[in-house]
N, C-alpha and C positions, 0 to 999 in steps of 0.2 A: 478379545482385549483391545488395548488400542495400539498406535503405532509410532514408529519415529517421526512419521509425517503427520499424524491425527491423534491429539490428545483431546478426548471429547471433553475432559473436564475443564479445558481451557478455551478461550474463545478463539474462533478461527478467522481471520482476517487475512508500501510497495514503492535525480533518482541517483542519489550520490551516496557514497559509502564514507564513514568517518575514517580519516586517515592521521599519521602522525605529523605534528607540528608542534612548534613551541607555542607555549601559553604566554599571552602578553595582554594585561589589563592596567591601563593607566590609573594612577591613584589621583583622585579629584576630590575637591571639597564637596561636603555636602550642600546640596542647594536646599534653601530654607523654603518650606511650604509657602505657597503664595507668591514666590518670585517670578516675575513675568518671563514668559518665553520669548526669546529674541528671535525674531522672524528669519528664516532662510531666503537667501535669494539664488536665482538661477544664475548659471556662469554662459559665456559665450559659447564655451566648450559644450555645453548642453545643447545649444541651438544648434550647432553643427551636427550633433551626434543625432539628434532628433531628425533633422532632415535626412540624413544617411538611413537611419532606421526606416523611416517612411517609404524611402524609394525603394528598400529591399523588400517591404512589407507588399507595397503596391505592385510591384512587378515580379516579385519571385515567389510570393505565397502560393499555395496549392489554390486555394479560393481567391478568384479575383475579385476582391471587394474594392468598392469605391470610396474615396475619402470624402464623404458626405455627411448630412444631418444625421442619417440613420446610424452611421457608424459613432459620431460624436455622441449622440444619446447614450449609445451602448457603453462607452468608454466611460461616461459621466457615473453611470448605474455600478459599472465595474468598480470604479474607484471607490464610491460609497462602501461599497460590499468589502472591500478590501480593507479599507482603514476602519470601518466600524460596523461590521456584520452583525453584531449583537444590539445595535443601536442603543448603545449606553453612554456615549460621549457627545455626540452631535445633538443640538437641539433643532427642532422644526424651523425655527428662524434661520439657522445656519444654512440648512438645506434649500430653504426658500431663497436665501441670498445667492446662492450658486446655481439656481435655476436658469440665470443669465446666460449662462455658459453651456446649456445642453445643446443648443445647436450652432454652437460657434468654436467648439474645442477643433473640429476638422481644420477650420481656416489658421487656428493658432498652431496646430501641428504642421500646417504646409509651411509656415513661415518660421518654425522652430522656436515659437513664443510659449516659453513656460511660465509664464507670470500667472495665468489662472491656475495651473496645476499647484504651483507653490502657495498661491493663495488659500487654496482648498486646504493643502498639507499643514499648513501654519496655523490655520484655524483649528484644525483637528488636534495637533500637538498642544495648542493652547488649552483645549478643553480635557484632554488627557492630564495635563499640568495641574488643572483644578481639580479634577476628580482625584488624583493621588495628594494633593494638598489636604482635601476634604478628608480622605482616609486617615492621613497622619494626625489631623487635627483631633478627629473622632478618637483615635487611638490614646492620643494625650491627654484629651479632657473628658472623654464620655464614655471610656472603656467599661468602667464599672457600673453603668446604669444597663448594659446589654446583658439579659437574662434569656433563657432557653427553655423557658416554660410557657410561653405564649404560643397561640395556634395561628402560626404565620407560616406561609410557604414561598418560595422563591422560585420563578419562572425561568428554567434554564436556556429555553428554547426561545430565543428574541429574534429570529431571522425576519419574522413578518409582523414584529411588535411596531406600534406607531412610534413616531419619533416623539420624544418629550417636548412639551411646550413650555417648561419652566425649569429653573435649575433646582427648584423646591421637588419637582418630579423625579430628577436624577437623584436628589438627596436620598429620597425613600428607597429607590433602587439599590444604591450602594451601600445604605445601612444595612440592607439585606443581605447584601453579597460579603460584606464585612462579617456580619454575623455568621454567614455560612461559613467561610473561612475559619473563623474562631471555633465553632462548633466540630469543624471536621478534624482541627487539630486537638481539640479536647477530647473528642471520642477516639483519637490517635494516642491517648495517654499522656499528653503534654501538660504540663502545669500553666497555671495563669500567666505569671511572668514570663514563662519561656515563649508562650504565644505571643505575649505582646512584643517581645523583644524580635521575634521571628518575622512578624508580620511588619512591624516597624522598619526592619533592616529591608525587607522585600519591597516595601512602598517607596521607602527613600532611594533604595538601588534604581526603580524603575524611575522615579522622578529625575535622578541624576542623568540616566541615559536619555530621556527627553531633552534635556538641556544639553547634552553632548551631541544631540542630532547635527548631521553635516548635510550640506546642499546634495549629496550624491545619494543620501537616504531618500530625500523628497523625490529626485529625479528617478530613482529605481522604482519606487512605489507607483509613480504615476505612469512610467512607461511599460511596467508589467500588466497595468489596467489596458493599455492599449493593446499590447501584444495578446493579452488574454481576451480581447474582444475578437481577434482572428480565429484562435482554437487554444486548448489549454496547453498544449505542448510548444507553441511558440513563446520564447522567453527572452527578456533581455537581461545580460549578466554586467553588472558594473565590474570595473577593473579588479577589484577586491574579490567579487564573487566569480569573475572569470579565472584568477588565478587558483581559487579553490576548484572550480570545475575542472581545470586541466590536471590539477593533481589527482583528484578522483578518477579520472579517466584513464590514469596510467595503468602500466601493467602491476606495478607492486602495490597492493592494496595493503595498508598497514593500519590498525585501528580496531574497532569492534565489527565493522561489516554491516552497518544499518544505514538506513535511508530516513532523513527525517524532513518534517516540514512544519511550518508554524500553523497553527490553528487556533485563533483568539490570543489568548495570552499564555498557551501552552505550547510544548515541542511534543510533535506526535511522530510515533514510529509509523512509517509509511509501509516499508517493507525490510525484510532481512536478507543480505547477499548470500546466496548458497555457498557452503563452505566456509563462511566467515566465524569469527568467535562468537558473536551473539547467536548464531544460528546453533552453533555446536553446544553453547551452553544451555539453549533450550528454556531460559527464564525470561526471554522478552519477546513480545508477539506484537505484529502488526496492528495499529490502532492504540497501543499502550500510551500513554502521556507521560512524558519525563518532567518531574517537577524538582528534582535536585540531583545534584553530581558532586561526588567526593573521590579524592585520591586514595587509593590503597586503604588505609584506617584512618584516614582524617576525616574531619567535619564534612558533612553534606551540605554543600552551597545551594540555598534556594535559588531556582532559575525561572521561576514563575514570572511573565513579562520580559523576559530577555529576549535579544534579538536571536535569529537562528545562527547566525555565524559565530556568536560569542557562546552559543551553547556548545557548537561544535567544537571551538577551539578548547572548551573546557574538557569536553570529553576524549579529545586526542591525547596521544601520549606515546612514550617509547614501548617498543614490543616487550613483551613480558610482564609489563606493570599491570595493576588492577585498576578499575574505574568501578564504582558504586554509583548505581543509578537508583533514586527514588523516584517509583514509577505509580501511577493510577492506571491499574489494570483495565483493559477496554470491557471487561464484563463486570466490573465493580459499580457500584452507585455513585461512583465519583467521590467518595469520601474515605475509602480504605485504600490507603498507599502502603506498598513494600518496597524493600531494598533489595537489589538483585547486584550481584558481582560479576564481571566478566573481565578476562585477562586478554589484553590487547596482544593483537597476533597480526601477521600477514594472511591475506586471503590466497591460498595457493591454489594454483591450478589444478593440481592433482587432487585437492579436496572439492573441487567442482566437478570432476570428471564423472563419466557414467560408471555405474557399478551394477553388478548382477547378483542375482539369487534365485533359488528355486523355491518355489512354494508347491506343496501337495493339496490338491484339491479332491475331496471325497465325491464320487460318481457312483452312486448306489453299492454294489459290492468292490468296485475297482477304486484305486486312486490313480489319480492323473497327475503327471509331473508337468509344470509349467514353469517356463522361464520369464523372469522379470528383470528388465533394464530399466534402472532408476537414472534419469537424465537432468540433472539441476539445472543445467543452462546449455547453450549452444556455443561452444568454445572451440578456438583454434590457435596455435602457437605460430603466428604470423612470421614471428623473426626465424624460427626454425624452419619453417617451410622456405623462408627467401635464401636461408643458408644452405638449403638441401640436405638439411639432417634426416637421416633414414628413419629415425624413430621421434620425429617431432608429434605432438599430441594434437588430437582434434575429435570432436565428437564421432564423427562418421567412422575414423580410423578406430577409435577405442570401441566403439559399438560392433565393427566388423569383428573385431577380436573376440569380443563377447559372445556374440551370437555362434561362432564356430564352436567356442567353448561350450556353450549350452547344447547345440547338436550333439557334439562328442558326448555329453551327459545324458543325453535321451529325451529331449524335452518333447512334449507332444504339442505345445500351443506357446506362443509369446505375448507379454504383456509389455507394452512402453508406457513406462511411468513418467508423466510430465506436469504432475501436480507441483505448482509453486515455481515452476520454470518460467522465468520472466523474459526468456528469448536470447538474444545475442547475435551471433553470425547468421546472416540471410544465407550466405554460401553453404554454411553447415547444413541447414535446414533443407536445403534443395538437394545436396549430396546424399542426407541421411534418408529422404524419401525415396531417392534412387536405389537404397537397398532392397525396397519392398515392391517396386514397380518396374516394368520394363522402361525404355526411354520414353520421355515425353513431357509435356509442360507441366510444370509445378506450381509456379505462382505468376501473375502478372501485376506489373506495376505501371499505373498510370501517372504521367508528369503532370507537372502545373500548366503545361502547354497543351495537354490533351492526348499527347502521343503515349500509346500503350505498348510496353515490351513485355514480352512473354519470356520468362526464364525457365528453361527446361533442365531436366536431367538427361544427359547426353549418352550416358552409359547403359547398353542395352541388357547387361547382365542384373539378374536379381539373385541376390544373396540369400534371401529368406522367403520362400512362396507359401508357408504353412499358415495356419489360422492365427490370426493376432487381434490382439485390443490395446487401444490407446486409452489410457486413463488421464482425465484433465481436471482442473477447478478452476475457480475465478480468478486465481493468481496465475494461470497459465496464459501467457501474453506474448504478442508479436511472433516471434521465429516459431514459438510453438504452434500457435494457432494456424500458420502457414503449414506445418508438417500435418497437424491433425486435420485440418482442411482438406489438404490433396488426398489423405488417407481414405477420408470419408467420400470426397467426389470420385474418387476412383473405384470405391466400393472394395477398397482392398482389406479392410478391417473395420472392427466396430469401435466406434467412439463413445466412452462411458464416463459420467461423472458430472460435474457442475459445469454450467454455461461459462465459457472463457472470458477473459477480461475484456476484448475488443478493442486492442491497440493496433490499428492497421493504416497507420500513417508513418510518413518517412521524414526524419528531420536532418538538417545539415548545420554546420557552425559557419557564420560568416564574421571576420574580423570588422571591428569598427574603430573609429578615430578614438574612441574611449569605450574599451569593453570588447563584448561580441554578443551576436544575435543569433540563437537558434531559432530555425525556421522551418516550419513544415512546407514540403515541396513536393511530395507524392503520396500515393495511397495504393495499399495493397489489394488485389483481388484474387480470389481463388480461381481454378481452372473453370468451374461452373459459372463464372462471371459475378459471383455474390462477392461483395466486399466483407473483409473481416473487421472494418471499423464499425465501432459502436455495438454491433450485435454479437461479434465473436463467434466461436464455432459452437452450435446447440448440439449437444450429445444426441446420440441413438437412443441410448437411456439415461434418463437423468436420476441422479442421485440426490438425496436430501443434503442440503448445505447451511453451515452457519454464516456463511457471508451475506451481508446485507448489499444488494445491489443498488440500493439508493446511497451506498456510502464507498463502496468499492466497484471499480469497473470504469471504463470509459463511459457509459451511459450515466455515471453519477457526477460528470464534470461537466462545468458550464461550458457552453460554446462548443461542445464536442463537435466535431464533423460528423455528418448524417451517414448511415448506412444506405448504400445504393447498388446498382449493379451496371456491368458493362457487358458486352458481347462474349459469349463462352469461348475458350480456347478449343481447340480439336484435339479431344482425348477420347480414350476408351473406358467406359463405365460399366462395371460389372454389377448387375442386378440383384446377385444372390444375397446380399446382405438386406436388401430393402425388403425381399419377399419373405423374410425369417424375422423381421423386426417385431410383428404382432405377438407371435409366439414366444419370442424371447422376453418381451415386456411383461407379458402375462405370467411367465415363470420367476421372473425378477420380483414382481409385487408379490406373489405368493410366498417366496422365501424370505422376504424382508418383512413381512407382515407381523412376526412374532420374533424376529431375530432381536435379542435384548441390545445389540449395539445400534441397529437402526432406530430402533423405538427409543433408545435413549436419546440419539441423535435428533430426532423429531420432536422430542420433549424438551430438550435442551433447547432447540431453535426457538420454540413457542415459549419459554421462558425469558430467554434473551431479548425477545421480541417485545414480550410485556414489560420487561424492566426498560428498554429503549424507549417505549412509547411514554413512560412516566417521565414527564419532562419538569415537573414540578416536585421540589424536594422540601419536606419540612423543616422548619428551624426551631422545632421543639424537640429537645434532646431525647425525651422519653418515647416520642412517637418514631423519632429517627431510628432509635435503639431497636424497638418493636419491629420496624419495617426491615431493617437489616437483618435482625433475627429471623424473620420470616422468610426473607430471601435466602438466607443460609441453610434454612431448614428445607426449603423447596429443594435445593440444589444437593442437599445431602440425600434427601429422600430419592432423588432421580438416580444418582450414583449408587446407592445401596439398593435399589430396584434391580439396576443393571448387573451389579455384583451378584447379588443373590440369585439371578437368573442363570448366571454363569458358574455357581458354586465357589464364588470367590469370597474372602473374610469380609465382612462388613465393617464400617467406618462408623466410629462414635461422633466424630467431626470432621469437618473439612480440613481441619489442621494436621489430622493423623496422617493423611496421605503426604502432606508437605515435609513432616517431620521425619516421615519414613525415608521420603528421597532426599532430605538433607543428611540424613545420618547415613546412607549407604556410601560405600566406596565406589569409586568411578567404574571399577570393574564389575562390581555388583549391579550397577545401572546398567551398564551395557549389557551384561548378561540377562537382565530382566526384558530389556528392550527386544533382543533376538528372540525371547520366548513368546513374547506378546504378539497376537493375532493383528493384523490390521484389517478392520471389519470392510472398508472399502475396497481394498486390494483382494481380499478374499472373496469378495461378492463380484469383482470383476473377473476373478477366476472361474467363479461359477457360470456366469453369463458365456465367458468364452467355453467351457465344456458343453454348456447347452447347444452353442453354435456348431460345435464340432459334432455333437450327435444328430442333429438336425442334418447336417451335411452328410453323414456317414450313413442316416436312414435313406437320404434321398439317393445317393449313390446305389445303395443296395437295391433300392426300388427299381432305378433305372436298369440295373444289370439283370433284375429278375424279369422286367419287361422285354430285354432285349433277347 
């Protein structure tokens, strides 16, 4: 079956949670289509803040970059990518007119001169205003002329499309986009009048927002193109976003526990906070796109084209209240939305704490008892420790207790489950590693000045010296990678699962005259000398994964710092894991060849890749319906093939399972979850048992030889 961590039927795909805050939206007059956009002007404060930012970047960033023509060119390209990544607003003539700035932005930055940046931003806002006015005029005057029986297609992937040379070219594109939006709503069951009303409100709201833009919006857009040219984790926060960031980093997280970012005109879910309401609800996934937000049973407010901070404000609310999100699931064709409900709550430390369970793995005629410790994040109650509370919580203290309990229950091996663990306390990653190795180095940190500091485990005691496996996936990041990397380098256990995220850099916050700067100032290295940056930890045995490495992970980010190596630390490596890997991999491949869950996972990945590669959508209603039905039929066939192989009841449609889940009580759902097998976890157990058997046979042979 599937598990609490892996629902094969759903997509698998991360940094700020949504917290409680009052809602505040100004009432504004409707902006008439065609109203000229009033240009924004930079302020003296912007000039001084820019010089402060550049001083920090040039002196304090890990990569010692020079403020020269090369950096200037990258900033210009990053700015174009940020404001018009789909090449749908600016004309070729606009881009050509800004080429004069390609090799002079460096001088402008050194002087704090924001006039070139504001000129580009103002032109972009002007073009956005023109496009929205065009859409509103189309809806008002030509909506009746739109039909859905022509053989037309819209290309959704325009990252490398040429810039349009005329407004007429853009008119053709935007007519298709409008038709696509109308068709999506029509296929969702909305009537024509409702479609026209919804789209008119959407575009009017977007037009109003363009005309409400403030100088700070232009400034933040440009400065983040500058910081992104250094690396993707270096970022400028305006005073408004500084306030949000500081709230989100506090200990009391109240909201839905989701990390959001803007992607084109949508708000995309990046990751879910472990132990948060969204993660507990199980109805929201990374890479889902939020297109509407409603309160309790109120109307859903269309948020396509909204600014991220405005969407965040709308999702926030008091603890115990409900928020309804209309989403486009990551594995949909982009036209099938659904509404999910999440109860706002606090993200409590105990809900992120380590948990244990015992799984039984069949080994011939024997049944092996294996302990599993699930660690959602690396946490510590700093306040409790400062106050010398004897019972303060931390990952290492909790795992110590759980291991002792599992020992008392007679486990024969241990699995540490770090899937979806995005990191946390570096100190906890080090002390947790110390439970499994004698004292020695755990991680190396190289600063911006090139000085390398080796951070060790200083406790010679080893709590658990038995066989162990660490289970990871693409969302295992930062502190998780430090722990997994150390276990692998020491040869202390097997690492299985998916290649990890690759977040191997360290950031700090620096206050500015206006706002603050998050800047990358150091890099992590394993004791072997390999960086965890970009490459992450590559498991000893790789599992198939639904994560798209081109979309998820450090390697998917523009200007990510590269993988490299430094001198290894002095440590003792046990080679016995390495010697057994060929045999373990062979046994693993034999076992999963006909495993229905693994076969389903491979076929599901192939289907998702096929759908992802189809970037052109039909604007013919009949063809669109046929394509959607064909995709649903494929997904249903895959699910029923898996169910048949496992002796489960077959589904007549994909809606059957959703209806069954909706109808089930919370206790029934929980009971079902505990009865379901986790295919990846069980396979990790089989691999561990294989390793235990090989070691046992080797020990027997050694005794016989002596």
